C-alpha positions in Angstrom: 0.0 0.2 0.1 2.5 2.1 0.2 2.8 2.6 -3.4 -0.9 3.1 -4.0 -0.4 6.3 -0.8 2.2 7.7 -2.1 1.0 7.9 -5.5 -2.7 9.2 -4.4 -0.5 12.0 -2.4 1.6 12.9 -5.4 -1.1 12.5 -7.5 -3.6 15.4 -5.8 -0.8 17.7 -5.3 0.4 17.5 -8.8 -3.8 17.8 -10.0 -3.6 20.8 -8.3 -0.3 22.5 -9.8 -1.5 21.9 -13.2 1.2 18.9 -14.1 -1.0 16.6 -16.3 1.8 14.3 -17.4 2.9 13.6 -14.5 -0.3 13.7 -13.1 -1.3 10.8 -15.3 2.3 8.9 -14.3 0.6 8.7 -11.0 -3.0 7.6 -11.5 -1.3 4.5 -13.3 1.1 4.2 -10.2 -2.3 4.2 -8.2 -3.3 1.8 -10.7 -1.3 -1.0 -10.6 0.1 -0.9 -7.6 -4.3 -1.7 -6.7 -3.8 -5.0 -8.7 -0.6 -6.0 -6.3 -2.9 -5.2 -3.5 -5.2 -7.2 -4.5 -3.3 -10.4 -5.1 -1.8 -10.0 -1.8 -4.5 -9.0 0.4 -5.4 -11.7 3.1 -8.9 -10.2 3.4 -12.1 -10.6 0.9 -11.2 -13.6 -0.3 -14.8 -15.0 -0.3 -16.0 -11.7 -2.7 -16.4 -12.6 -6.2 -14.8 -9.2 -7.8 -11.6 -10.1 -5.8 -11.8 -13.5 -6.9 -12.5 -13.2 -10.2 -9.6 -9.9 -10.4 -7.0 -12.5 -9.1 -7.9 -15.0 -11.8 -7.4 -12.5 -14.7 -4.3 -11.4 -13.4 -3.2 -14.8 -13.1 -3.9 -15.3 -16.5 -3.4 -12.3 -18.5 -0.3 -10.6 -16.5 1.3 -13.6 -14.7 4.4 -12.1 -14.2 3.5 -10.8 -11.5 1.8 -13.1 -9.4 5.4 -14.6 -9.0 7.9 -13.7 -6.0 10.7 -12.8 -8.6 8.2 -11.0 -11.0 6.6 -9.2 -8.3 9.8 -8.1 -7.4 10.8 -6.6 -10.3 7.4 -4.9 -10.7 8.3 -3.9 -7.0 10.9 -1.9 -8.0 10.3 -0.2 -10.7 6.9 0.9 -9.1 9.4 1.8 -6.1 11.9 3.8 -8.7 9.6 5.2 -10.7 7.0 6.9 -7.8 10.8 7.9 -6.0 11.8 10.1 -9.4 8.6 11.6 -10.0 7.8 12.5 -6.1 11.2 13.7 -5.7 11.6 16.0 -9.4 7.7 17.5 -9.2 6.6 17.8 -5.8 8.5 20.8 -3.8 8.5 20.9 0.2 11.0 18.9 2.6 7.9 17.0 4.2 6.8 15.5 0.6 10.5 14.7 0.1 10.7 13.0 3.5 7.4 10.8 2.2 9.0 9.8 -0.9 12.0 8.4 0.7 10.4 6.8 3.1 7.2 5.8 0.6 9.5 4.7 -2.0 12.4 3.0 0.0 10.3 0.2 1.8 8.6 -1.4 -1.4 12.1 -0.9 -3.3 13.7 -2.8 -0.7 11.5 -5.6 -0.5 11.3 -6.1 -4.4 15.1 -6.7 -4.3 15.1 -9.2 -1.4 11.9 -10.9 -3.2 14.6 -10.7 -7.0 16.7 -12.4 -4.5 14.6 -15.0 -3.1 13.1 -16.0 -6.1 16.0 -16.2 -7.7 17.2 -18.5 -5.4 14.1 -20.9 -5.6 14.0 -20.5 -9.3 17.5 -22.2 -9.2 16.1 -25.7 -6.7 13.7 -26.2 -9.4 15.5 -26.1 -12.0 18.1 -28.6 -10.9 15.0 -31.0 -10.0 13.8 -30.7 -13.3 17.5 -31.6 -15.0 17.5 -34.9 -13.0 13.8 -35.9 -13.8 14.7 -35.2 -17.7 16.0 -38.6 -18.0 13.5 -40.6 -15.7 10.0 -38.4 -16.4 8.3 -40.8 -19.3 9.6 -44.6 -16.5 8.4 -42.2 -13.4 5.2 -40.5 -14.3 2.4 -43.1 -13.9 3.6 -44.4 -10.7 3.3 -40.9 -9.2 -0.1 -40.0 -10.9 -1.8 -41.4 -8.6 -5.1 -39.7 -8.5 -5.5 -38.2 -11.4 -4.8 -40.8 -14.2 -4.4 -40.7 -18.0 -2.8 -38.3 -20.9 -5.5 -35.5 -19.2 -4.6 -36.6 -15.8 -1.4 -34.9 -13.6 0.2 -34.7 -10.4 -1.0 -33.5 -7.0 1.3 -31.1 -4.7 2.0 -34.8 -2.6 2.9 -36.5 -5.7 4.9 -34.3 -7.1 7.0 -33.2 -4.0 7.3 -37.3 -4.0 8.7 -37.7 -7.8 11.6 -34.7 -7.5 12.3 -36.1 -3.9 13.1 -39.6 -5.0 14.2 -38.2 -7.9 17.2 -36.3 -6.8 16.7 -35.7 -3.5 14.5 -32.4 -3.5 11.7 -31.5 -1.5 9.3 -28.4 -1.5 7.5 -26.6 1.6 3.7 -26.5 1.1 4.4 -22.2 0.2 7.2 -23.2 -2.5 4.7 -25.7 -4.1 2.1 -23.4 -4.4 4.6 -21.0 -6.1 6.1 -23.8 -8.5 2.5 -24.8 -9.7 1.3 -21.2 -9.8 4.3 -21.0 -12.1 4.1 -24.0 -14.0 0.4 -24.6 -14.7 -0.8 -22.8 -17.4 -4.9 -23.2 -16.8 -5.8 -20.6 -13.8 -8.6 -22.8 -13.1 -6.4 -25.7 -12.6 -4.0 -23.8 -9.8 -7.0 -24.1 -7.4 -7.5 -28.0 -8.0 -9.5 -29.1 -11.0 -12.6 -29.4 -8.6 -12.5 -26.5 -6.8 -10.5 -27.4 -3.8 -7.3 -26.3 -2.1 -4.9 -29.3 -4.1 -3.6 -27.7 -7.3 -2.9 -30.3 -9.8 -0.1 -29.6 -13.0 -1.7 -31.4 -15.8 0.6 -34.0 -17.8 1.3 -31.5 -20.5 2.4 -28.8 -18.4 4.6 -30.6 -16.5 6.4 -32.8 -20.0 7.1 -28.4 -21.3 8.8 -28.1 -17.9 10.7 -30.8 -17.7 12.3 -31.3 -21.5 11.7 -26.8 -21.1 14.0 -24.7 -19.7 15.0 -22.5 -16.4 11.6 -21.4 -15.2 11.3 -18.5 -13.3 9.3 -18.3 -9.8 
C-alpha cells in the first residue's frame, strides 16, 4: 500500500499544480499498486470481484504473480514513484514521504528477486534430474488423476522430485511452483475447486523438457 499511498498523495499535489503528464503517471502507479494489493490481500477472499480479479491477473499478467516478477515490479514502481515525487513535488515533508514510501517497496522488491532466483535455481536442479526419468516414472506417481488428461497433485509432485534427486519443497514453495508451471488458472486451485492444486501432464512435460522457469 506504500505505492498506492504515495501515488495518491503525489497525484493530488500534481493535479492542483496542473502538471497533467506527471499526474497521469501517478494515476498509472496508483492503479498498478491496487493490482498488487488485490493479489496480496489476505482479506476479502470470498468476495467474487476479488477472486475474479486474481484469476484474470494470473491469466493475462502472470509475471506479477511470481516472486521474481513481483520483486521486479515493486522495484520498478518504487523507483518510478520516487523519481516522479522527488522531481515534481516541492517541500521537505513531501521529499521525506518520497523517500519513506518508496524505500520500503524497493527493498522488499530486491529481496523478493533474490529469494525468487534462489528458489528458481532449486526447481531447475530438480527439473534436470527428471529429464531422463520422467517418461518411465510419471505413471508411478500419478495416482489421483490418471491418463494423458490427468496430472500430479502437490504431494505427488513433491514425492517425485524427492525420489529423483532428493529435492523436497515446502507447502508454500509448492504453491509458487504450481503457480508458475500450471498454464490453466482454474487448475491452480484444483480441478474440482478444492485447494489441492494439480499440474496437468502436458504442463509437466513442457517444464521438464524446457528450460529454467522463474518463480
